[in-house]
HTML snippet that shows the backbone in 3Dmol.js (N, CA, C, O; Angstrom):
<script src="https://3Dmol.org/build/3Dmol-min.js"></script>
<div id="view" style="width:600px;height:400px;position:relative"></div>
<script>
const pdb = `
ATOM      1  N   UNK A   1      42.088  41.966  54.501  1.00  0.00           N
ATOM      2  CA  UNK A   1      42.153  43.030  53.527  1.00  0.00           C
ATOM      3  C   UNK A   1      42.536  42.473  52.146  1.00  0.00           C
ATOM      4  O   UNK A   1      41.853  42.741  51.157  1.00  0.00           O
ATOM      5  N   UNK A   2      43.599  41.721  52.085  1.00  0.00           N
ATOM      6  CA  UNK A   2      44.051  41.166  50.813  1.00  0.00           C
ATOM      7  C   UNK A   2      43.037  40.151  50.298  1.00  0.00           C
ATOM      8  O   UNK A   2      42.799  40.058  49.094  1.00  0.00           O
ATOM      9  N   UNK A   3      42.443  39.391  51.217  1.00  0.00           N
ATOM     10  CA  UNK A   3      41.467  38.386  50.820  1.00  0.00           C
ATOM     11  C   UNK A   3      40.238  39.049  50.191  1.00  0.00           C
ATOM     12  O   UNK A   3      39.726  38.563  49.182  1.00  0.00           O
ATOM     13  N   UNK A   4      39.765  40.136  50.766  1.00  0.00           N
ATOM     14  CA  UNK A   4      38.626  40.860  50.208  1.00  0.00           C
ATOM     15  C   UNK A   4      38.936  41.460  48.853  1.00  0.00           C
ATOM     16  O   UNK A   4      38.093  41.448  47.957  1.00  0.00           O
ATOM     17  N   UNK A   5      40.138  41.983  48.699  1.00  0.00           N
ATOM     18  CA  UNK A   5      40.559  42.547  47.424  1.00  0.00           C
ATOM     19  C   UNK A   5      40.644  41.466  46.344  1.00  0.00           C
ATOM     20  O   UNK A   5      40.210  41.672  45.210  1.00  0.00           O
ATOM     21  N   UNK A   6      41.199  40.333  46.703  1.00  0.00           N
ATOM     22  CA  UNK A   6      41.295  39.227  45.762  1.00  0.00           C
ATOM     23  C   UNK A   6      39.909  38.715  45.366  1.00  0.00           C
ATOM     24  O   UNK A   6      39.664  38.441  44.191  1.00  0.00           O
ATOM     25  N   UNK A   7      39.010  38.586  46.330  1.00  0.00           N
ATOM     26  CA  UNK A   7      37.648  38.140  46.026  1.00  0.00           C
ATOM     27  C   UNK A   7      36.939  39.146  45.119  1.00  0.00           C
ATOM     28  O   UNK A   7      36.214  38.753  44.205  1.00  0.00           O
ATOM     29  N   UNK A   8      37.146  40.430  45.366  1.00  0.00           N
ATOM     30  CA  UNK A   8      36.556  41.464  44.522  1.00  0.00           C
ATOM     31  C   UNK A   8      37.070  41.400  43.089  1.00  0.00           C
ATOM     32  O   UNK A   8      36.296  41.556  42.145  1.00  0.00           O
ATOM     33  N   UNK A   9      38.370  41.171  42.921  1.00  0.00           N
ATOM     34  CA  UNK A   9      38.945  41.043  41.581  1.00  0.00           C
ATOM     35  C   UNK A   9      38.398  39.828  40.844  1.00  0.00           C
ATOM     36  O   UNK A   9      38.151  39.884  39.639  1.00  0.00           O
ATOM     37  N   UNK A  10      38.212  38.740  41.565  1.00  0.00           N
ATOM     38  CA  UNK A  10      37.641  37.540  40.948  1.00  0.00           C
ATOM     39  C   UNK A  10      36.203  37.785  40.503  1.00  0.00           C
ATOM     40  O   UNK A  10      35.806  37.348  39.423  1.00  0.00           O
ATOM     41  N   UNK A  11      35.433  38.471  41.316  1.00  0.00           N
ATOM     42  CA  UNK A  11      34.037  38.775  40.966  1.00  0.00           C
ATOM     43  C   UNK A  11      33.978  39.703  39.758  1.00  0.00           C
ATOM     44  O   UNK A  11      33.156  39.508  38.862  1.00  0.00           O
ATOM     45  N   UNK A  12      34.844  40.709  39.733  1.00  0.00           N
ATOM     46  CA  UNK A  12      34.873  41.633  38.592  1.00  0.00           C
ATOM     47  C   UNK A  12      35.257  40.886  37.321  1.00  0.00           C
ATOM     48  O   UNK A  12      34.645  41.096  36.273  1.00  0.00           O
ATOM     49  N   UNK A  13      36.265  40.013  37.399  1.00  0.00           N
ATOM     50  CA  UNK A  13      36.677  39.231  36.235  1.00  0.00           C
ATOM     51  C   UNK A  13      35.526  38.342  35.752  1.00  0.00           C
ATOM     52  O   UNK A  13      35.291  38.228  34.549  1.00  0.00           O
ATOM     53  N   UNK A  14      34.814  37.716  36.687  1.00  0.00           N
ATOM     54  CA  UNK A  14      33.698  36.845  36.310  1.00  0.00           C
ATOM     55  C   UNK A  14      32.582  37.639  35.636  1.00  0.00           C
ATOM     56  O   UNK A  14      31.988  37.159  34.670  1.00  0.00           O
ATOM     57  N   UNK A  15      32.289  38.833  36.120  1.00  0.00           N
ATOM     58  CA  UNK A  15      31.254  39.662  35.500  1.00  0.00           C
ATOM     59  C   UNK A  15      31.659  40.108  34.097  1.00  0.00           C
ATOM     60  O   UNK A  15      30.832  40.129  33.186  1.00  0.00           O
ATOM     61  N   UNK A  16      32.925  40.463  33.925  1.00  0.00           N
ATOM     62  CA  UNK A  16      33.396  40.847  32.597  1.00  0.00           C
ATOM     63  C   UNK A  16      33.343  39.671  31.627  1.00  0.00           C
ATOM     64  O   UNK A  16      32.966  39.833  30.467  1.00  0.00           O
ATOM     65  N   UNK A  17      33.722  38.491  32.104  1.00  0.00           N
ATOM     66  CA  UNK A  17      33.668  37.308  31.257  1.00  0.00           C
ATOM     67  C   UNK A  17      32.224  36.988  30.866  1.00  0.00           C
ATOM     68  O   UNK A  17      31.951  36.658  29.712  1.00  0.00           O
ATOM     69  N   UNK A  18      31.316  37.083  31.810  1.00  0.00           N
ATOM     70  CA  UNK A  18      29.909  36.813  31.531  1.00  0.00           C
ATOM     71  C   UNK A  18      29.345  37.824  30.530  1.00  0.00           C
ATOM     72  O   UNK A  18      28.604  37.458  29.618  1.00  0.00           O
ATOM     73  N   UNK A  19      29.703  39.091  30.709  1.00  0.00           N
ATOM     74  CA  UNK A  19      29.236  40.119  29.769  1.00  0.00           C
ATOM     75  C   UNK A  19      29.791  39.871  28.372  1.00  0.00           C
ATOM     76  O   UNK A  19      29.072  40.039  27.386  1.00  0.00           O
ATOM     77  N   UNK A  20      31.056  39.474  28.271  1.00  0.00           N
ATOM     78  CA  UNK A  20      31.656  39.186  26.958  1.00  0.00           C
ATOM     79  C   UNK A  20      31.016  37.967  26.319  1.00  0.00           C
ATOM     80  O   UNK A  20      30.773  37.945  25.112  1.00  0.00           O
ATOM     81  N   UNK A  21      30.745  36.959  27.126  1.00  0.00           N
ATOM     82  CA  UNK A  21      30.216  35.697  26.602  1.00  0.00           C
ATOM     83  C   UNK A  21      28.811  35.862  26.026  1.00  0.00           C
ATOM     84  O   UNK A  21      28.474  35.239  25.018  1.00  0.00           O
ATOM     85  N   UNK A  22      27.990  36.703  26.666  1.00  0.00           N
ATOM     86  CA  UNK A  22      26.607  36.874  26.224  1.00  0.00           C
ATOM     87  C   UNK A  22      26.399  38.157  25.422  1.00  0.00           C
ATOM     88  O   UNK A  22      25.262  38.566  25.184  1.00  0.00           O
ATOM     89  N   UNK A  23      27.489  38.786  25.011  1.00  0.00           N
ATOM     90  CA  UNK A  23      27.415  39.987  24.199  1.00  0.00           C
ATOM     91  C   UNK A  23      26.992  39.600  22.776  1.00  0.00           C
ATOM     92  O   UNK A  23      27.398  38.546  22.288  1.00  0.00           O
ATOM     93  N   UNK A  24      26.192  40.425  22.105  1.00  0.00           N
ATOM     94  CA  UNK A  24      25.811  40.127  20.718  1.00  0.00           C
ATOM     95  C   UNK A  24      27.044  40.016  19.815  1.00  0.00           C
ATOM     96  O   UNK A  24      28.054  40.685  20.038  1.00  0.00           O
ATOM     97  N   UNK A  25      26.944  39.173  18.808  1.00  0.00           N
ATOM     98  CA  UNK A  25      28.071  38.897  17.912  1.00  0.00           C
ATOM     99  C   UNK A  25      28.550  40.163  17.211  1.00  0.00           C
ATOM    100  O   UNK A  25      29.757  40.355  17.060  1.00  0.00           O
ATOM    101  N   UNK A  26      27.644  41.025  16.783  1.00  0.00           N
ATOM    102  CA  UNK A  26      28.038  42.236  16.054  1.00  0.00           C
ATOM    103  C   UNK A  26      28.893  43.149  16.934  1.00  0.00           C
ATOM    104  O   UNK A  26      29.899  43.692  16.477  1.00  0.00           O
ATOM    105  N   UNK A  27      28.497  43.314  18.175  1.00  0.00           N
ATOM    106  CA  UNK A  27      29.258  44.162  19.088  1.00  0.00           C
ATOM    107  C   UNK A  27      30.606  43.536  19.431  1.00  0.00           C
ATOM    108  O   UNK A  27      31.611  44.237  19.547  1.00  0.00           O
ATOM    109  N   UNK A  28      30.623  42.231  19.590  1.00  0.00           N
ATOM    110  CA  UNK A  28      31.874  41.542  19.899  1.00  0.00           C
ATOM    111  C   UNK A  28      32.856  41.644  18.740  1.00  0.00           C
ATOM    112  O   UNK A  28      34.055  41.810  18.960  1.00  0.00           O
ATOM    113  N   UNK A  29      32.360  41.546  17.508  1.00  0.00           N
ATOM    114  CA  UNK A  29      33.219  41.691  16.330  1.00  0.00           C
ATOM    115  C   UNK A  29      33.754  43.113  16.234  1.00  0.00           C
ATOM    116  O   UNK A  29      34.924  43.313  15.907  1.00  0.00           O
ATOM    117  N   UNK A  30      32.911  44.101  16.516  1.00  0.00           N
ATOM    118  CA  UNK A  30      33.333  45.499  16.476  1.00  0.00           C
ATOM    119  C   UNK A  30      34.420  45.765  17.521  1.00  0.00           C
ATOM    120  O   UNK A  30      35.390  46.467  17.238  1.00  0.00           O
ATOM    121  N   UNK A  31      34.265  45.214  18.717  1.00  0.00           N
ATOM    122  CA  UNK A  31      35.293  45.383  19.740  1.00  0.00           C
ATOM    123  C   UNK A  31      36.566  44.628  19.377  1.00  0.00           C
ATOM    124  O   UNK A  31      37.661  45.045  19.755  1.00  0.00           O
ATOM    125  N   UNK A  32      36.434  43.526  18.651  1.00  0.00           N
ATOM    126  CA  UNK A  32      37.594  42.778  18.200  1.00  0.00           C
ATOM    127  C   UNK A  32      38.432  43.554  17.209  1.00  0.00           C
ATOM    128  O   UNK A  32      39.638  43.328  17.106  1.00  0.00           O
ATOM    129  N   UNK A  33      37.808  44.472  16.473  1.00  0.00           N
ATOM    130  CA  UNK A  33      38.561  45.312  15.544  1.00  0.00           C
ATOM    131  C   UNK A  33      39.361  46.373  16.277  1.00  0.00           C
ATOM    132  O   UNK A  33      40.380  46.837  15.767  1.00  0.00           O
ATOM    133  N   UNK A  34      38.914  46.768  17.475  1.00  0.00           N
ATOM    134  CA  UNK A  34      39.612  47.804  18.233  1.00  0.00           C
ATOM    135  C   UNK A  34      40.900  47.301  18.865  1.00  0.00           C
ATOM    136  O   UNK A  34      41.904  48.013  18.895  1.00  0.00           O
ATOM    137  N   UNK A  35      40.870  46.084  19.366  1.00  0.00           N
ATOM    138  CA  UNK A  35      42.042  45.548  20.068  1.00  0.00           C
ATOM    139  C   UNK A  35      42.358  44.156  19.530  1.00  0.00           C
ATOM    140  O   UNK A  35      41.474  43.301  19.481  1.00  0.00           O
ATOM    141  N   UNK A  36      43.600  43.916  19.127  1.00  0.00           N
ATOM    142  CA  UNK A  36      43.944  42.620  18.530  1.00  0.00           C
ATOM    143  C   UNK A  36      43.781  41.430  19.476  1.00  0.00           C
ATOM    144  O   UNK A  36      43.527  40.318  19.014  1.00  0.00           O
ATOM    145  N   UNK A  37      43.921  41.635  20.771  1.00  0.00           N
ATOM    146  CA  UNK A  37      43.778  40.522  21.717  1.00  0.00           C
ATOM    147  C   UNK A  37      42.338  40.042  21.791  1.00  0.00           C
ATOM    148  O   UNK A  37      42.090  38.870  22.074  1.00  0.00           O
ATOM    149  N   UNK A  38      41.389  40.931  21.541  1.00  0.00           N
ATOM    150  CA  UNK A  38      39.973  40.549  21.578  1.00  0.00           C
ATOM    151  C   UNK A  38      39.525  39.889  20.278  1.00  0.00           C
ATOM    152  O   UNK A  38      38.509  39.194  20.252  1.00  0.00           O
ATOM    153  N   UNK A  39      40.268  40.100  19.212  1.00  0.00           N
ATOM    154  CA  UNK A  39      39.887  39.558  17.906  1.00  0.00           C
ATOM    155  C   UNK A  39      39.843  38.031  17.922  1.00  0.00           C
ATOM    156  O   UNK A  39      38.977  37.426  17.288  1.00  0.00           O
ATOM    157  N   UNK A  40      40.766  37.412  18.639  1.00  0.00           N
ATOM    158  CA  UNK A  40      40.814  35.947  18.682  1.00  0.00           C
ATOM    159  C   UNK A  40      39.631  35.368  19.440  1.00  0.00           C
ATOM    160  O   UNK A  40      39.258  34.217  19.217  1.00  0.00           O
ATOM    161  N   UNK A  41      39.040  36.146  20.329  1.00  0.00           N
ATOM    162  CA  UNK A  41      37.934  35.656  21.152  1.00  0.00           C
ATOM    163  C   UNK A  41      36.586  36.182  20.677  1.00  0.00           C
ATOM    164  O   UNK A  41      35.616  36.148  21.435  1.00  0.00           O
ATOM    165  N   UNK A  42      36.503  36.662  19.454  1.00  0.00           N
ATOM    166  CA  UNK A  42      35.264  37.249  18.942  1.00  0.00           C
ATOM    167  C   UNK A  42      34.364  36.204  18.292  1.00  0.00           C
ATOM    168  O   UNK A  42      33.583  36.541  17.403  1.00  0.00           O
ATOM    169  N   UNK A  43      34.454  34.967  18.708  1.00  0.00           N
ATOM    170  CA  UNK A  43      33.589  33.919  18.175  1.00  0.00           C
ATOM    171  C   UNK A  43      32.203  34.031  18.779  1.00  0.00           C
ATOM    172  O   UNK A  43      32.046  34.659  19.826  1.00  0.00           O
ATOM    173  N   UNK A  44      31.191  33.441  18.152  1.00  0.00           N
ATOM    174  CA  UNK A  44      29.838  33.485  18.719  1.00  0.00           C
ATOM    175  C   UNK A  44      29.795  32.832  20.095  1.00  0.00           C
ATOM    176  O   UNK A  44      30.538  31.890  20.366  1.00  0.00           O
ATOM    177  N   UNK A  45      28.930  33.333  20.950  1.00  0.00           N
ATOM    178  CA  UNK A  45      28.843  32.815  22.305  1.00  0.00           C
ATOM    179  C   UNK A  45      28.132  31.484  22.425  1.00  0.00           C
ATOM    180  O   UNK A  45      28.615  30.586  23.114  1.00  0.00           O
ATOM    181  N   UNK A  46      27.002  31.340  21.771  1.00  0.00           N
ATOM    182  CA  UNK A  46      26.208  30.128  21.958  1.00  0.00           C
ATOM    183  C   UNK A  46      26.847  28.915  21.301  1.00  0.00           C
ATOM    184  O   UNK A  46      26.944  27.852  21.913  1.00  0.00           O
ATOM    185  N   UNK A  47      27.278  29.072  20.068  1.00  0.00           N
ATOM    186  CA  UNK A  47      27.888  27.946  19.364  1.00  0.00           C
ATOM    187  C   UNK A  47      29.049  28.463  18.545  1.00  0.00           C
ATOM    188  O   UNK A  47      28.857  29.175  17.559  1.00  0.00           O
ATOM    189  N   UNK A  48      30.229  28.112  18.944  1.00  0.00           N
ATOM    190  CA  UNK A  48      31.416  28.591  18.258  1.00  0.00           C
ATOM    191  C   UNK A  48      31.852  27.630  17.159  1.00  0.00           C
ATOM    192  O   UNK A  48      32.969  27.739  16.653  1.00  0.00           O
ATOM    193  N   UNK A  49      30.999  26.704  16.786  1.00  0.00           N
ATOM    194  CA  UNK A  49      31.294  25.720  15.744  1.00  0.00           C
ATOM    195  C   UNK A  49      32.567  24.960  16.052  1.00  0.00           C
ATOM    196  O   UNK A  49      33.405  24.736  15.178  1.00  0.00           O
ATOM    197  N   UNK A  50      32.699  24.570  17.302  1.00  0.00           N
ATOM    198  CA  UNK A  50      33.905  23.849  17.712  1.00  0.00           C
ATOM    199  C   UNK A  50      33.736  22.352  17.507  1.00  0.00           C
ATOM    200  O   UNK A  50      34.694  21.595  17.667  1.00  0.00           O
ATOM    201  N   UNK A  51      32.557  21.923  17.164  1.00  0.00           N
ATOM    202  CA  UNK A  51      32.198  20.529  16.911  1.00  0.00           C
ATOM    203  C   UNK A  51      32.489  19.621  18.097  1.00  0.00           C
ATOM    204  O   UNK A  51      32.759  18.433  17.922  1.00  0.00           O
ATOM    205  N   UNK A  52      32.434  20.170  19.287  1.00  0.00           N
ATOM    206  CA  UNK A  52      32.632  19.319  20.459  1.00  0.00           C
ATOM    207  C   UNK A  52      31.353  18.584  20.843  1.00  0.00           C
ATOM    208  O   UNK A  52      31.408  17.525  21.468  1.00  0.00           O
ATOM    209  N   UNK A  53      30.202  19.140  20.471  1.00  0.00           N
ATOM    210  CA  UNK A  53      28.949  18.471  20.813  1.00  0.00           C
ATOM    211  C   UNK A  53      28.418  17.630  19.655  1.00  0.00           C
ATOM    212  O   UNK A  53      27.611  16.726  19.871  1.00  0.00           O
ATOM    213  N   UNK A  54      28.859  17.915  18.430  1.00  0.00           N
ATOM    214  CA  UNK A  54      28.418  17.151  17.281  1.00  0.00           C
ATOM    215  C   UNK A  54      27.066  17.567  16.743  1.00  0.00           C
ATOM    216  O   UNK A  54      26.547  16.916  15.836  1.00  0.00           O
ATOM    217  N   UNK A  55      26.471  18.638  17.274  1.00  0.00           N
ATOM    218  CA  UNK A  55      25.142  19.024  16.826  1.00  0.00           C
ATOM    219  C   UNK A  55      25.179  19.855  15.553  1.00  0.00           C
ATOM    220  O   UNK A  55      24.155  19.986  14.881  1.00  0.00           O
ATOM    221  N   UNK A  56      26.313  20.412  15.208  1.00  0.00           N
ATOM    222  CA  UNK A  56      26.358  21.265  14.024  1.00  0.00           C
ATOM    223  C   UNK A  56      27.171  20.635  12.893  1.00  0.00           C
ATOM    224  O   UNK A  56      27.582  21.341  11.973  1.00  0.00           O
ATOM    225  N   UNK A  57      27.406  19.344  12.941  1.00  0.00           N
ATOM    226  CA  UNK A  57      28.127  18.698  11.853  1.00  0.00           C
ATOM    227  C   UNK A  57      27.205  18.539  10.672  1.00  0.00           C
ATOM    228  O   UNK A  57      25.994  18.385  10.831  1.00  0.00           O
ATOM    229  N   UNK A  58      27.776  18.574   9.494  1.00  0.00           N
ATOM    230  CA  UNK A  58      26.959  18.486   8.280  1.00  0.00           C
ATOM    231  C   UNK A  58      26.451  17.066   8.091  1.00  0.00           C
ATOM    232  O   UNK A  58      27.166  16.091   8.323  1.00  0.00           O
ATOM    233  N   UNK A  59      25.210  16.977   7.667  1.00  0.00           N
ATOM    234  CA  UNK A  59      24.619  15.680   7.390  1.00  0.00           C
ATOM    235  C   UNK A  59      24.122  14.951   8.621  1.00  0.00           C
ATOM    236  O   UNK A  59      23.770  13.774   8.551  1.00  0.00           O
ATOM    237  N   UNK A  60      24.092  15.648   9.752  1.00  0.00           N
ATOM    238  CA  UNK A  60      23.653  14.963  10.969  1.00  0.00           C
ATOM    239  C   UNK A  60      22.138  14.807  11.001  1.00  0.00           C
ATOM    240  O   UNK A  60      21.624  13.831  11.549  1.00  0.00           O
ATOM    241  N   UNK A  61      21.424  15.762  10.419  1.00  0.00           N
ATOM    242  CA  UNK A  61      19.971  15.678  10.369  1.00  0.00           C
ATOM    243  C   UNK A  61      19.369  15.587  11.753  1.00  0.00           C
ATOM    244  O   UNK A  61      19.608  16.455  12.592  1.00  0.00           O
ATOM    245  N   UNK A  62      18.586  14.539  12.004  1.00  0.00           N
ATOM    246  CA  UNK A  62      17.896  14.384  13.278  1.00  0.00           C
ATOM    247  C   UNK A  62      18.620  13.402  14.200  1.00  0.00           C
ATOM    248  O   UNK A  62      18.018  12.894  15.146  1.00  0.00           O
ATOM    249  N   UNK A  63      19.858  13.137  13.949  1.00  0.00           N
ATOM    250  CA  UNK A  63      20.579  12.159  14.762  1.00  0.00           C
ATOM    251  C   UNK A  63      20.677  12.525  16.234  1.00  0.00           C
ATOM    252  O   UNK A  63      20.467  11.649  17.074  1.00  0.00           O
ATOM    253  N   UNK A  64      20.989  13.790  16.605  1.00  0.00           N
ATOM    254  CA  UNK A  64      21.052  14.085  18.037  1.00  0.00           C
ATOM    255  C   UNK A  64      19.724  13.836  18.747  1.00  0.00           C
ATOM    256  O   UNK A  64      19.708  13.355  19.880  1.00  0.00           O
ATOM    257  N   UNK A  65      18.609  14.161  18.086  1.00  0.00           N
ATOM    258  CA  UNK A  65      17.305  13.933  18.682  1.00  0.00           C
ATOM    259  C   UNK A  65      17.017  12.444  18.803  1.00  0.00           C
ATOM    260  O   UNK A  65      16.491  11.998  19.822  1.00  0.00           O
ATOM    261  N   UNK A  66      17.355  11.670  17.776  1.00  0.00           N
ATOM    262  CA  UNK A  66      17.129  10.233  17.825  1.00  0.00           C
ATOM    263  C   UNK A  66      17.979   9.585  18.903  1.00  0.00           C
ATOM    264  O   UNK A  66      17.527   8.649  19.562  1.00  0.00           O
ATOM    265  N   UNK A  67      19.189  10.058  19.092  1.00  0.00           N
ATOM    266  CA  UNK A  67      20.051   9.514  20.136  1.00  0.00           C
ATOM    267  C   UNK A  67      19.491   9.838  21.509  1.00  0.00           C
ATOM    268  O   UNK A  67      19.572   9.020  22.425  1.00  0.00           O
ATOM    269  N   UNK A  68      18.927  11.021  21.654  1.00  0.00           N
ATOM    270  CA  UNK A  68      18.329  11.395  22.938  1.00  0.00           C
ATOM    271  C   UNK A  68      17.091  10.554  23.224  1.00  0.00           C
ATOM    272  O   UNK A  68      16.851  10.155  24.363  1.00  0.00           O
ATOM    273  N   UNK A  69      16.307  10.288  22.182  1.00  0.00           N
ATOM    274  CA  UNK A  69      15.115   9.459  22.354  1.00  0.00           C
ATOM    275  C   UNK A  69      15.495   8.032  22.723  1.00  0.00           C
ATOM    276  O   UNK A  69      14.819   7.402  23.537  1.00  0.00           O
ATOM    277  N   UNK A  70      16.565   7.519  22.136  1.00  0.00           N
ATOM    278  CA  UNK A  70      16.984   6.150  22.422  1.00  0.00           C
ATOM    279  C   UNK A  70      17.552   6.028  23.835  1.00  0.00           C
ATOM    280  O   UNK A  70      17.509   4.952  24.432  1.00  0.00           O
ATOM    281  N   UNK A  71      18.080   7.120  24.366  1.00  0.00           N
ATOM    282  CA  UNK A  71      18.691   7.079  25.691  1.00  0.00           C
ATOM    283  C   UNK A  71      17.670   7.235  26.817  1.00  0.00           C
ATOM    284  O   UNK A  71      18.016   7.064  27.986  1.00  0.00           O
ATOM    285  N   UNK A  72      16.423   7.555  26.484  1.00  0.00           N
ATOM    286  CA  UNK A  72      15.398   7.726  27.512  1.00  0.00           C
ATOM    287  C   UNK A  72      15.073   6.390  28.169  1.00  0.00           C
ATOM    288  O   UNK A  72      15.038   5.360  27.496  1.00  0.00           O
ATOM    289  N   UNK A  73      14.838   6.399  29.470  1.00  0.00           N
ATOM    290  CA  UNK A  73      14.420   5.160  30.121  1.00  0.00           C
ATOM    291  C   UNK A  73      12.981   4.820  29.718  1.00  0.00           C
ATOM    292  O   UNK A  73      12.217   5.716  29.358  1.00  0.00           O
ATOM    293  N   UNK A  74      12.611   3.568  29.772  1.00  0.00           N
ATOM    294  CA  UNK A  74      11.240   3.201  29.406  1.00  0.00           C
ATOM    295  C   UNK A  74      10.236   3.849  30.363  1.00  0.00           C
ATOM    296  O   UNK A  74      10.500   4.011  31.554  1.00  0.00           O
ATOM    297  N   UNK A  75       9.089   4.212  29.812  1.00  0.00           N
ATOM    298  CA  UNK A  75       8.079   4.869  30.629  1.00  0.00           C
ATOM    299  C   UNK A  75       7.295   3.833  31.431  1.00  0.00           C
ATOM    300  O   UNK A  75       6.926   2.774  30.923  1.00  0.00           O
ATOM    301  N   UNK A  76       7.052   4.169  32.690  1.00  0.00           N
ATOM    302  CA  UNK A  76       6.242   3.305  33.548  1.00  0.00           C
ATOM    303  C   UNK A  76       5.026   4.087  34.021  1.00  0.00           C
ATOM    304  O   UNK A  76       5.112   5.302  34.201  1.00  0.00           O
ATOM    305  N   UNK A  77       3.904   3.425  34.225  1.00  0.00           N
ATOM    306  CA  UNK A  77       2.711   4.151  34.684  1.00  0.00           C
ATOM    307  C   UNK A  77       2.883   4.624  36.127  1.00  0.00           C
ATOM    308  O   UNK A  77       3.570   3.991  36.928  1.00  0.00           O
ATOM    309  N   UNK A  78       2.251   5.734  36.434  1.00  0.00           N
ATOM    310  CA  UNK A  78       2.290   6.277  37.783  1.00  0.00           C
ATOM    311  C   UNK A  78       1.112   5.713  38.556  1.00  0.00           C
ATOM    312  O   UNK A  78      -0.029   5.789  38.101  1.00  0.00           O
ATOM    313  N   UNK A  79       1.379   5.157  39.702  1.00  0.00           N
ATOM    314  CA  UNK A  79       0.322   4.578  40.538  1.00  0.00           C
ATOM    315  C   UNK A  79       0.201   5.421  41.796  1.00  0.00           C
ATOM    316  O   UNK A  79       1.154   5.559  42.563  1.00  0.00           O
ATOM    317  N   UNK A  80      -0.999   5.989  42.000  1.00  0.00           N
ATOM    318  CA  UNK A  80      -1.241   6.809  43.170  1.00  0.00           C
ATOM    319  C   UNK A  80      -1.841   5.951  44.267  1.00  0.00           C
ATOM    320  O   UNK A  80      -2.826   5.243  44.054  1.00  0.00           O
ATOM    321  N   UNK A  81      -1.248   6.024  45.419  1.00  0.00           N
ATOM    322  CA  UNK A  81      -1.783   5.315  46.580  1.00  0.00           C
ATOM    323  C   UNK A  81      -2.400   6.348  47.511  1.00  0.00           C
ATOM    324  O   UNK A  81      -1.739   7.290  47.948  1.00  0.00           O
ATOM    325  N   UNK A  82      -3.665   6.153  47.800  1.00  0.00           N
ATOM    326  CA  UNK A  82      -4.315   7.097  48.685  1.00  0.00           C
ATOM    327  C   UNK A  82      -4.310   6.571  50.117  1.00  0.00           C
ATOM    328  O   UNK A  82      -4.457   5.371  50.351  1.00  0.00           O
ATOM    329  N   UNK A  83      -4.143   7.467  51.050  1.00  0.00           N
ATOM    330  CA  UNK A  83      -4.161   7.091  52.466  1.00  0.00           C
ATOM    331  C   UNK A  83      -5.579   7.234  52.968  1.00  0.00           C
ATOM    332  O   UNK A  83      -6.231   8.259  52.770  1.00  0.00           O
ATOM    333  N   UNK A  84      -6.035   6.200  53.613  1.00  0.00           N
ATOM    334  CA  UNK A  84      -7.372   6.244  54.197  1.00  0.00           C
ATOM    335  C   UNK A  84      -7.244   6.408  55.698  1.00  0.00           C
ATOM    336  O   UNK A  84      -6.421   5.771  56.355  1.00  0.00           O
ATOM    337  N   UNK A  85      -8.068   7.263  56.202  1.00  0.00           N
ATOM    338  CA  UNK A  85      -8.017   7.497  57.657  1.00  0.00           C
ATOM    339  C   UNK A  85      -9.080   6.747  58.376  1.00  0.00           C
ATOM    340  O   UNK A  85      -9.176   6.833  59.600  1.00  0.00           O
TER     341      UNK A  85
END
`;
const viewer = $3Dmol.createViewer("view");
viewer.addModel(pdb, "pdb");
viewer.setStyle({}, {cartoon: {color: "spectrum"}});
viewer.zoomTo();
viewer.render();
</script>
């Protein structure tokens, strides 16, 4: 009984978090004005400009793409072997 209740609460919390995370910025800002605890978490969902990935730093230009291209393994031709019966 307690285990089912706890699992249900975790699922409800996860659904609320997911809904908040993918909520449009305008609606999230409006809800942040209603309650002060939500105001601190009213940042954009996709990119909160936290600079943890380095993709939104100024002057980066095409550096993330160039780094991804340099990290690719060299391409090798595909050789098909056919089975003969």
